[in-house]
C-alpha angles and dihedrals in degrees: 000000000000136000133182130206124189135207122175091348096305115122117212111205121217096187088109117043109229138136132225116199151211094024116209100033136180100194121001132026119198121212115197127185129200101232133347123323132167125205135066144298116231120193117199137170120238090269090060096252111149112239099174139357117197133175117239104241102161139008089273131046133184119214120197106221097164093110093051117104113246112276147085121309137182127229112205123190111211122190125220090270093058095255119141103234101169140020132188133164129222137184123235101212 
């Protein structure tokens, strides 16, 4: 089952169930998964520039965004085969 919602041309994918919080954030964004997943978390700005790439080691990850300029960013979850299986946006306040 998958569903997409769009805001300002950005599609958020619900094919993988995960949460991003707090949103907006000034310092740390938490990414939590329901169940086990292996792969990586890629954070990009809206121009597609990679800001961080982190391996998924547990069902919960913390991402330090304090050095990011204020703005809107995308968190992509990428499986071990290179497939994008989830996408959420967050605001660096």
